[in-house]
C-alpha positions in Angstrom: 94.7 196.2 50.4 98.2 197.1 48.4 99.9 193.7 45.8 96.5 191.8 46.5 95.6 189.1 43.4 91.9 188.0 43.9 92.4 184.9 45.3 89.9 182.3 43.7 91.8 179.1 44.7 89.5 176.4 45.7 92.0 176.2 49.2 93.8 177.3 50.3 91.7 180.4 50.2 91.6 184.1 50.5 90.9 185.5 54.2 89.9 188.0 55.4 93.0 191.2 55.0 92.5 192.1 58.3 92.9 189.1 59.8 96.5 188.6 58.0 97.8 191.8 59.1 97.0 190.8 62.3 98.3 187.2 61.9 101.5 188.6 60.3 102.1 191.3 64.3 101.6 188.3 66.3 103.5 185.8 64.4 106.4 187.9 65.6 105.3 189.0 69.1 102.2 187.9 70.1 100.0 190.8 72.3 103.3 192.2 72.9 104.6 189.7 75.6 107.5 189.2 74.0 107.5 185.7 71.7 105.8 185.1 69.0 102.6 182.9 68.2 104.4 179.8 66.9 107.4 180.0 69.3 104.7 179.6 72.3 104.1 176.7 74.1 100.6 174.5 73.3 99.9 174.6 77.6 100.4 178.1 78.7 97.8 180.7 79.6 98.2 182.6 76.7 97.7 179.8 74.3 95.3 178.3 76.3 93.1 181.5 76.2 93.5 181.2 72.4 92.0 177.8 72.2 89.2 178.5 74.8 88.6 182.0 73.0 88.3 180.3 69.1 85.8 177.4 70.8 83.5 180.3 71.9 83.8 182.1 69.2 82.7 178.7 67.3 79.5 177.7 69.7 78.1 180.8 69.4 78.6 181.1 65.9 77.1 178.0 64.7 74.8 178.2 68.0 76.3 174.5 68.9 74.4 172.9 72.0 76.0 171.9 74.7 76.1 168.2 74.1 78.4 168.6 71.4 82.3 169.0 71.9 84.5 170.8 69.5 88.2 169.5 68.2 90.9 170.7 66.5 92.6 168.1 64.9 95.3 167.3 62.4 95.0 165.1 59.6 93.2 167.1 57.3 89.8 166.2 56.2 90.9 163.6 55.0 92.1 161.8 58.0 88.4 162.2 58.9 87.5 159.6 55.9 88.9 156.8 58.1 88.1 158.3 61.5 84.3 158.4 61.4 84.0 154.6 60.2 86.6 153.6 63.1 84.9 155.4 65.9 81.1 154.7 64.4 81.2 151.5 62.5 80.9 148.9 64.6 82.0 145.2 63.4 79.0 143.9 60.9 77.3 146.9 61.0 76.2 149.3 57.9 76.4 153.0 57.1 75.0 154.9 54.1 77.1 156.7 51.8 75.9 159.4 49.0 77.7 159.7 46.8 78.1 163.0 44.9 81.7 164.2 44.1 84.7 162.9 44.4 85.6 163.4 48.2 82.7 161.4 48.8 84.4 158.7 46.4 87.4 158.7 48.6 84.9 158.6 51.8 83.6 155.8 50.2 87.0 154.0 49.5 88.1 154.4 52.9 84.8 153.4 54.6 85.0 150.2 52.8 88.2 149.0 54.8 85.4 149.0 58.3 82.2 147.7 57.1 79.1 147.1 55.0 78.3 149.9 53.0 75.4 151.5 51.1 75.6 154.1 48.5 72.2 155.4 48.3 72.7 157.6 45.5 75.6 158.4 43.0 75.3 161.4 40.5 78.5 159.7 39.1 77.3 159.0 35.6 76.8 162.7 35.0 79.8 163.6 35.9 78.7 164.4 39.7 76.2 167.7 38.2 74.1 167.4 40.9 73.2 166.5 44.4 69.9 164.6 45.2 66.1 165.1 46.0 65.4 164.5 49.6 62.9 161.9 48.0 65.7 160.1 46.2 67.5 158.3 48.9 67.3 156.9 52.4 69.4 155.3 55.1 70.0 151.5 55.1 67.7 150.3 57.5 69.7 149.8 60.9 72.3 152.1 59.6 74.6 153.5 62.2 74.9 156.4 60.0 74.4 158.2 56.6 77.3 159.9 55.4 77.5 163.4 52.7 79.6 166.3 51.7 77.4 169.3 51.8 79.5 170.8 49.0 81.1 169.6 46.1 83.8 172.0 45.2 85.7 170.3 42.2 82.1 170.1 40.6 80.4 173.0 42.2 77.6 171.5 43.6 76.3 171.7 47.4 73.3 170.3 49.7 70.6 173.2 50.1 68.1 170.7 51.8 70.1 168.2 54.3 69.4 164.7 54.6 65.9 163.4 56.5 66.8 160.7 58.4 67.0 158.4 61.6 70.0 157.8 60.9 73.0 159.5 62.6 73.8 162.5 60.1 77.8 162.5 59.6 78.6 165.7 57.2 81.7 166.9 55.1 81.2 170.9 55.8 85.0 171.5 54.5 84.0 174.2 51.9 81.0 175.4 52.9 80.9 175.5 57.0 80.2 179.0 58.6 78.5 179.8 55.0 74.9 179.4 56.2 73.5 179.0 59.7 72.6 175.5 59.9 70.6 173.6 62.6 73.9 171.5 64.6 71.1 169.6 66.4 70.4 167.5 63.3 74.2 166.0 63.0 75.8 163.6 64.9 79.3 165.0 63.4 80.5 167.8 61.5 84.3 168.3 60.1 85.8 170.5 58.1 89.6 171.5 56.7 90.3 174.7 57.9 91.4 176.3 55.0 88.5 177.2 52.5 86.2 179.5 54.8 87.9 179.0 58.4 91.8 179.8 58.3 95.2 178.4 57.1 96.0 174.8 56.2 96.8 172.0 59.4 93.1 172.5 61.0 90.3 170.3 61.2 87.5 170.8 62.8 85.6 168.3 64.5 82.2 169.2 66.1 80.8 165.9 67.5 77.8 164.8 70.0 79.1 163.8 73.1 77.3 160.3 73.2 79.1 159.0 70.1 82.0 159.1 71.9 81.3 156.3 73.5 81.0 153.9 70.5 84.2 153.4 69.7 85.6 149.9 69.2 88.3 148.4 71.5 90.8 148.0 68.7 90.9 151.6 67.5 94.7 153.3 68.4 94.8 155.7 70.5 95.2 159.2 68.1 92.4 157.7 66.2 89.8 158.0 68.9 87.2 161.3 69.5 86.9 160.6 72.7 90.7 161.3 72.9 90.4 164.9 72.4 87.8 165.3 73.5 88.6 164.8 77.3 92.0 166.7 76.9 90.4 169.9 75.3 92.7 169.0 71.9 95.5 169.3 73.9 96.3 165.4 74.1 99.1 166.4 71.7 100.0 169.2 70.1 97.7 170.8 68.3 98.1 173.0 64.7 98.8 176.3 66.9 99.0 178.6 64.3 95.6 177.4 62.9 94.0 177.6 65.9 95.0 181.0 66.2 94.0 181.9 62.9 90.6 180.4 62.9 90.0 182.6 65.9 90.9 185.5 63.5 88.6 184.7 61.2 85.7 184.0 63.9 86.0 187.1 65.3 86.0 189.0 61.8 82.3 186.9 60.8 81.2 187.9 64.3 81.9 191.5 63.6 80.5 191.4 59.7 77.2 190.8 61.8 77.5 186.3 62.1 75.9 183.5 59.7 73.1 185.7 58.4 74.6 188.6 57.0 77.6 186.1 55.5 74.6 184.2 53.9 73.3 187.0 51.8 76.7 188.1 50.8 77.1 185.0 49.5 73.7 184.4 47.7 74.1 188.1 46.2 78.1 187.2 44.9 77.1 184.0 43.3 73.6 185.8 42.2 76.3 187.9 40.2 78.3 185.4 38.7 75.7 183.1 37.8 73.4 185.5 35.9 76.7 186.2 34.1 76.7 182.4 33.2 72.9 182.3 32.5 72.9 185.4 30.2 75.3 184.1 28.3 75.9 180.9 25.3 79.1 181.6 25.5 79.7 180.2 29.2 78.0 177.6 30.8 77.7 176.0 34.3 78.7 172.3 35.0 76.0 172.1 37.9 72.3 171.5 37.4 70.3 174.7 38.2 69.1 173.2 41.9 72.3 171.9 42.7 74.3 175.3 42.5 76.8 176.0 45.2 77.2 179.3 45.7 80.5 178.8 47.3 82.3 176.9 43.6 80.9 178.3 40.4 82.1 175.9 37.9 81.4 176.4 34.3 83.4 176.0 30.3 83.9 177.8 27.4 83.3 177.0 23.5 86.4 175.2 23.7 89.5 174.1 25.8 91.7 176.3 24.3 89.5 179.2 24.7 88.9 178.2 28.4 93.3 178.3 28.6 93.1 181.8 27.2 90.4 182.7 29.2 92.3 182.0 32.3 95.5 183.5 31.2 94.6 186.7 30.5 92.3 186.9 33.3 95.4 186.0 35.4 96.8 189.2 34.2 94.0 191.1 35.0 95.2 190.0 38.8 92.1 187.2 38.4 93.7 184.1 39.7 93.1 180.5 40.5 90.4 179.9 38.0 91.3 176.9 36.3 89.2 174.1 37.2 89.9 170.9 39.3 92.3 168.6 37.0 90.0 165.7 36.9 86.7 167.9 35.4 89.2 170.4 33.6 86.9 174.1 32.7 86.6 177.1 35.2 85.8 177.5 38.7 85.7 180.6 40.8 86.3 179.8 44.7 84.3 182.5 45.9 84.0 182.1 50.3 83.3 184.1 52.7 86.6 186.1 52.5 86.2 186.8 48.9 85.5 190.1 48.2 82.1 191.1 46.2 84.2 193.4 43.7 86.2 190.4 42.7 82.9 188.9 41.9 82.3 192.3 39.9 85.5 192.4 38.3 85.3 188.7 36.9 81.6 189.2 35.6 83.3 192.5 33.6 86.2 190.5 31.8 83.7 187.7 30.8 81.6 190.0 29.2 84.8 191.3 27.8 86.4 188.2 26.9 82.9 187.1 25.4 82.7 190.3 22.9 86.2 189.8 21.7 86.5 185.7 20.7 82.6 184.5 20.8 
């Protein structure tokens, strides 16, 4: 991979190199048919085949049951913060939310515009350093759904046990979808922005159980109805064509790698390598509590902000880029999504050891 840095950014994030090479070719001349991918009609038979294959691969890799629809939407995961309550939260009804970070907090703010919101758990007082154990919360009686974020990019926390509840589960999986095996049948809705584990920015994948499509109140605008897009196979309006195509390439790559069981093992190996470097040091301090640590986003601090700035600067000189923590929390963050190579994590650990020797 000539002239490539190690990109630890939280998103848009690293994509498989072979995917980038193929996409570059197909932008100019898709499948040698004489027209570039981003020039083709979204209703052409060539692009319809792209969408169909992408959906088929996603169904296979996640083992999505037949009674779920897959939607390829625009507006980012942030639009889903409003679409979920618009479609599922009937007037006078209640929904339960777990507040485990910035994106959950933003979703709560949007949901309050549409109904009564019960916040069953919050770790805000401890700067979102953990997610709850199953016995620390429960859905409100009669709640339409329970909403949570499976992985919190900013704070480096992750649910390793999904909620057990009779309410429909709604999950924002933007930063850890396809990183591990899950039981989709436990969820009412799963949604994820593509720009971390699946592809480029511009597409949000929604997996929704079919019976939920009929719950939408009559006053919801056409474009904000899940059923609108489900009925038209994500073709009600022009979809994010390039993003869908690239997602399909990433899914092919993931399948060729051995699927989710293999990827989950590789992800745990990368995370363990990095967390071991933190745990075996008095110089580095992890932000997330041990039982809540993310395998996708590793957050940590150095003794002073000045050392953190120096660490980030010197790492970038070694082509270890994107290690600056989110502006709301500071520190350092290494995002090691599916496509991030183990070699890059190893190189970061070697740099961490050397930096500690020189600056402790």
